[in-house]
C-alpha positions, 0 to 999 in steps of 0.5 A: 449940803442939801436938807433932805425933805421928809416925804409923807408915807403913802398911807398918809397921802392916801388918808389926806386924799380920802379926807378931801374926798369926804369933804367934797362928798359932804358938799355935794350932798349939800348941793343935792339937798338944796336942789331938792328944796328948790323943787318945791317953790318951782313946783308951786310956781308951775302950778300957779302960773302953768295955765293962762287965766281964762275969764274974769275970776281966773284973772282975779285969782291970778292977780291975787296970787302975785305975792305968792308967785314973787315969794316962790320965785324969790325962794327958788333964786335963793336956793339956786344962788346957794347952789351956785355959790357952793359950786364955785367954792368947791371948784376953787377948792379942787383947783387949789388942791390940783395945783398944790399937788402939781407944785409939790410933784413938779419943779414948776407949777406951770399955770397953777399960780393964783 
């Protein structure tokens, strides 16, 4: 005799999907915030390096700004790294969720085994 699996009600399935969608939206908001934060150092970099120095005074000013330039570049790379990491995590979570749903609804989860 086979045991009958208890199937979740449609409302439970919808609630789980809505919760997952909410988690994804929160992560996307985080990405948006990090992208906004990355704009500042990039804008500063553009201002500091946007035009070629002409004359000795501008060359000296440019040389004196090297530390600021490197700091802004480092800050922008940090934000971009955070965005990239969050995107990778989000892709993995979504892929696993899709594969889990496929495995539950089909007898074989072809290609979704991690």
